[in-house]
C-alpha positions as a Markdown table, in Angstrom:
| # | Residue | x | y | z |
|---|---|---|---|---|
| 1 | Met | 0.0 | 0.0 | 0.0 |
| 2 | Lys | 1.3 | 3.4 | -1.0 |
| 3 | Lys | 1.5 | 6.1 | 1.7 |
| 4 | Ile | 0.6 | 9.6 | 0.4 |
| 5 | Met | 0.7 | 12.8 | 2.4 |
| 6 | Leu | -1.2 | 16.0 | 1.6 |
| 7 | Val | 0.2 | 19.2 | 3.1 |
| 8 | Cys | -1.7 | 22.6 | 3.3 |
| 9 | Asn | -2.1 | 25.5 | 5.6 |
| 10 | Ala | -3.9 | 23.7 | 8.4 |
| 11 | Gly | -4.8 | 20.3 | 6.9 |
| 12 | Met | -8.6 | 20.8 | 7.0 |
| 13 | Ser | -9.7 | 21.2 | 3.3 |
| 14 | Thr | -7.0 | 18.7 | 2.3 |
| 15 | Gly | -8.5 | 16.3 | 4.9 |
| 16 | Met | -11.6 | 16.0 | 2.7 |
| 17 | Leu | -9.5 | 15.6 | -0.4 |
| 18 | Ala | -7.4 | 13.0 | 1.2 |
| 19 | Lys | -10.5 | 10.9 | 2.0 |
| 20 | Lys | -11.7 | 11.2 | -1.7 |
| 21 | Ile | -8.3 | 10.2 | -3.0 |
| 22 | Gln | -8.2 | 7.2 | -0.7 |
| 23 | Glu | -11.7 | 6.2 | -1.9 |
| 24 | Ala | -10.6 | 6.5 | -5.5 |
| 25 | Ser | -7.6 | 4.3 | -4.9 |
| 26 | Asn | -9.8 | 1.3 | -3.9 |
| 27 | Gly | -7.7 | 0.6 | -0.8 |
| 28 | Thr | -4.3 | 0.8 | -2.6 |
| 29 | Met | -3.3 | 4.0 | -0.9 |
| 30 | Glu | -3.3 | 5.4 | 2.6 |
| 31 | Val | -3.8 | 9.1 | 2.3 |
| 32 | Ser | -3.3 | 11.6 | 5.2 |
| 33 | Ala | -3.4 | 15.4 | 5.5 |
| 34 | Tyr | -1.3 | 17.6 | 7.7 |
| 35 | Gly | -0.7 | 21.3 | 8.1 |
| 36 | Glu | 2.6 | 22.9 | 7.1 |
| 37 | Ala | 3.6 | 23.2 | 10.7 |
| 38 | Glu | 3.4 | 19.5 | 11.5 |
| 39 | Tyr | 4.0 | 17.5 | 8.4 |
| 40 | Met | 7.7 | 16.9 | 9.1 |
| 41 | Asp | 6.7 | 14.8 | 12.1 |
| 42 | His | 4.9 | 12.3 | 9.8 |
| 43 | Thr | 7.2 | 11.8 | 6.8 |
| 44 | Asp | 8.5 | 8.3 | 7.7 |
| 45 | Gly | 7.6 | 5.8 | 5.0 |
| 46 | Val | 5.7 | 8.3 | 2.8 |
| 47 | Asp | 5.9 | 7.5 | -0.9 |
| 48 | Met | 4.8 | 10.9 | -2.1 |
| 49 | Ile | 3.9 | 14.4 | -0.8 |
| 50 | Leu | 1.2 | 16.6 | -2.4 |
| 51 | Val | 1.2 | 20.3 | -1.6 |
| 52 | Gly | -2.0 | 22.4 | -1.6 |
| 53 | Pro | -2.1 | 25.2 | -4.2 |
| 54 | Gln | -2.3 | 27.8 | -1.5 |
| 55 | Ile | 1.2 | 26.9 | -0.1 |
| 56 | Arg | 2.9 | 25.8 | -3.3 |
| 57 | His | 5.5 | 28.5 | -2.7 |
| 58 | Leu | 6.9 | 26.1 | -0.1 |
| 59 | Leu | 7.6 | 23.3 | -2.7 |
| 60 | Pro | 11.4 | 23.9 | -2.8 |
| 61 | Asn | 11.7 | 23.8 | 1.0 |
| 62 | Ile | 9.6 | 20.6 | 1.2 |
| 63 | Lys | 11.5 | 18.9 | -1.6 |
| 64 | Ala | 14.8 | 19.7 | 0.1 |
| 65 | Ser | 13.6 | 18.2 | 3.4 |
| 66 | Val | 12.4 | 14.8 | 2.1 |
| 67 | Ser | 13.5 | 12.0 | -0.3 |
| 68 | Cys | 10.2 | 11.2 | -1.9 |
| 69 | Pro | 8.5 | 12.9 | -4.9 |
| 70 | Val | 6.8 | 16.2 | -4.0 |
| 71 | Gln | 4.2 | 17.9 | -6.3 |
| 72 | Ser | 1.7 | 20.7 | -6.1 |
| 73 | Ile | -2.0 | 19.7 | -6.4 |
| 74 | Ala | -3.6 | 21.1 | -9.5 |
| 75 | Pro | -5.8 | 24.0 | -8.4 |
| 76 | Gln | -8.6 | 22.9 | -10.7 |
| 77 | His | -8.7 | 19.5 | -9.0 |
| 78 | Tyr | -8.3 | 20.9 | -5.5 |
| 79 | Gly | -11.0 | 23.5 | -6.0 |
| 80 | Ile | -13.7 | 20.9 | -6.8 |
| 81 | Met | -12.2 | 18.2 | -4.5 |
| 82 | Asn | -11.6 | 15.8 | -7.5 |
| 83 | Gly | -10.0 | 12.9 | -5.6 |
| 84 | Lys | -10.1 | 10.7 | -8.7 |
| 85 | Ala | -8.1 | 13.1 | -10.8 |
| 86 | Val | -5.5 | 13.6 | -8.1 |
| 87 | Tyr | -5.3 | 9.8 | -7.6 |
| 88 | Glu | -4.6 | 9.4 | -11.3 |
| 89 | Glu | -1.8 | 12.0 | -11.1 |
| 90 | Ile | -0.3 | 10.2 | -8.2 |
| 91 | Val | -0.3 | 6.9 | -10.1 |
| 92 | Lys | 1.3 | 8.5 | -13.1 |
| 93 | Thr | 4.1 | 10.1 | -11.0 |
| 94 | Leu | 4.8 | 6.9 | -9.0 |
| 95 | Lys | 5.0 | 4.7 | -12.1 |
| 96 | Gly | 7.3 | 7.2 | -13.9 |
């Protein structure tokens, strides 16, 4: 099972998106959401980190602090909480 982490300002809106991504994965991913202040305490074993559009300016700092792929969540998927589209992006990245 792949372990995916979403990071945003406080982790609330991404919490809803995390649930939708996990549902779209049919049990192949464990998806959690954390605020930018706490995510570093939870990076062990994470396969990929997705960053909310509102804090994408932190991408370089986050990439420098972890060894897994880090990407920004597409604003158009984030805005409508499209868990399936984000799930498909994750699969594409992890296969590549």
